[in-house]
C-alpha positions in Angstrom: 86.8 114.9 95.1 83.7 112.9 94.2 81.7 113.3 91.1 78.5 115.2 92.1 75.7 114.8 89.7 74.2 118.1 88.4 70.3 117.0 90.3 72.1 116.3 93.7 74.0 119.8 93.3 70.7 121.8 92.5 68.9 120.0 95.8 72.1 120.7 97.9 71.5 124.5 97.2 67.9 124.5 98.7 67.9 126.7 102.3 67.5 123.5 104.4 68.2 122.5 108.0 70.8 119.7 108.0 71.9 117.4 110.6 75.4 117.0 111.7 76.6 113.7 113.5 79.9 113.6 115.0 81.3 111.3 117.5 82.7 111.8 120.6 85.7 111.4 122.6 83.7 108.2 123.9 83.0 106.8 120.7 79.0 107.3 121.2 77.6 109.0 117.9 76.2 112.7 118.5 73.7 115.1 116.5 72.4 118.1 115.9 70.5 120.6 113.5 73.1 123.6 111.3 72.9 125.6 108.5 74.9 125.0 105.6 75.9 126.7 102.4 76.5 124.3 99.7 79.9 125.6 97.3 82.5 124.1 95.0 81.3 120.8 96.3 81.5 120.9 99.9 79.4 121.9 103.0 80.5 124.9 104.4 79.3 125.4 108.4 79.8 127.3 111.5 80.1 126.8 115.2 81.3 127.9 118.6 84.7 126.7 119.0 83.1 125.6 122.3 80.9 123.3 120.9 80.6 119.5 121.3 80.3 119.4 118.2 83.6 121.4 117.0 85.5 119.3 120.0 84.6 115.8 118.2 85.1 117.4 115.3 89.0 118.1 116.7 89.1 114.2 118.1 87.7 112.8 114.9 87.7 115.1 111.9 84.7 112.9 110.1 80.9 114.1 110.2 77.7 113.0 109.0 75.4 115.4 106.8 72.1 114.5 106.3 69.4 117.2 104.7 66.1 115.7 104.4 62.8 116.9 103.4 59.9 116.1 105.4 57.2 116.5 103.5 55.9 114.5 100.3 57.9 112.8 98.5 60.3 112.5 101.6 63.8 112.4 99.9 67.3 113.0 102.2 70.8 113.3 101.1 73.0 111.8 103.1 76.9 113.1 103.0 79.7 111.4 104.9 83.3 112.8 104.7 86.3 114.8 106.2 86.1 117.9 107.8 88.7 120.4 107.8 88.8 124.1 109.2 88.7 127.0 106.7 90.3 130.2 106.8 87.5 132.5 105.7 86.2 135.3 107.2 83.7 134.5 109.9 81.2 137.7 109.3 81.0 137.3 105.6 80.7 133.3 105.7 77.6 133.8 108.7 76.0 136.9 106.2 75.3 134.6 103.8 74.2 132.0 105.4 71.9 134.2 107.8 70.6 135.9 104.9 69.9 132.6 103.2 67.8 131.2 105.9 65.9 134.3 107.1 66.4 136.8 104.6 68.6 140.0 103.9 66.7 142.6 106.8 66.4 140.1 109.4 69.5 138.0 108.3 72.1 141.1 108.1 70.9 141.7 111.8 71.8 138.5 112.9 75.0 138.7 111.2 76.3 141.7 113.0 76.4 139.4 116.3 79.4 138.2 114.3 81.2 141.2 113.2 84.0 141.0 117.0 83.3 136.9 117.2 85.6 135.9 114.8 88.2 134.0 117.1 85.2 132.8 118.5 83.8 131.2 115.8 85.3 128.4 113.7 84.4 128.4 109.7 84.7 124.3 108.6 83.8 122.6 105.8 83.0 119.0 104.9 84.1 117.3 102.3 82.5 114.6 100.7 83.7 111.0 100.3 79.9 109.4 99.6 76.6 110.9 99.2 73.6 108.8 99.0 70.3 109.6 97.8 67.3 108.5 99.0 65.4 107.8 97.2 67.5 106.9 94.4 66.4 108.1 91.1 
């Protein structure tokens, strides 16, 4: 595991939409927005098992996650690393993220959709090999 500066950890705990990039079976890059939860030095995410991003990660378990601030002063953090499926309860992880992104009431309602979808949804994490912070401070 790499050493992550405290200021970067703090930024990664903010509620922002990230963009995850994967590589498809033809070697082409694919990017899509995604929620994430930063904990224990990794970015945790969820997706349906039928999505292109998950199918790509099963073939090539590497990804790049870009978290950016689109208002001045512009910033971004780019994380490259290895992905792996995590054996955590789907509903619990979705609830944490949904409440973070939507607030308690709407987030709880959103997460309720995942109470019975554990077999269709996967929790995975991106373990950083490299983190780049722009602009560098």
